[in-house]
N, C-alpha and C positions, 0 to 999 in steps of 0.2 A: 057248448062251447059259447054262441053271441049271445045265451040268456044270462051266463053272468061278466062279459062286456056290459049287458046294455043295465045290468044291475050295477056294475061299479061305476058306470057309467052317472048312471042316477041319484049315487051316494057319493060322487067328487061334484053336480051341481048341487045338491042342496047345503052343501059341504060353503064348495064358493057362497053359492047364497048365505050361510051362514055368515062368514068373512067378512062379508062386502055389506050386510045388515049393519054390523058388530062398527065394523070402520066409518061408516057414515053416520052415526048414533053420536063414536067419538068427534067425528066433524063437525054436526049439527051443536057436541055442549062448548064446544068448542069457541065454534062462532058466538051463536048464544055471550058467551061468558068474556068474547070481545065486543058486544052492540051492548051491554051490557055496562062495561069497563067504561065503555067510550059514553053513550048516556051519563052518569056519574060523575065524567071528568068538566059535561058540556056542564049541568048545573052547579059543580064548582064552580067551574072559567062564568056563570055567568049569573048567583051568586057573587061574586067577588069586582063583576062590572057593574052589578050595581054602586056596590056599597062605592063604588069608587065613584063615579055619577053623581049619588047623594054627597057626596064632599065637597065637588066639582062645585054641584050645583050652593050647596050651604057660604062658596068660597065670593061665587058674584053673585049672592044675596045682594040687592041693596042695603039690605039693612045694614049689614054685619059692612059692605065698605066706605058704609056713611059712618059706623065708628068706628073703622082705622081710621079715615081720613079724621076726620073731627074730635076723638080720641084721645 
């Protein structure tokens, strides 16, 4: 009877280990997806900021200002 109990305990342990491994793998994929989406969003926002910075620089360019005042 004791050997049967040990066998059931070992089977239960391996099953629990496999279930935890599958859960951790899924959690890892979800975390990787979230990080990747944040990096993509950060890149998009950085490009938008660069475009706005170029626009501001073109508006405060001395040649542009003198052309608007003179012209």
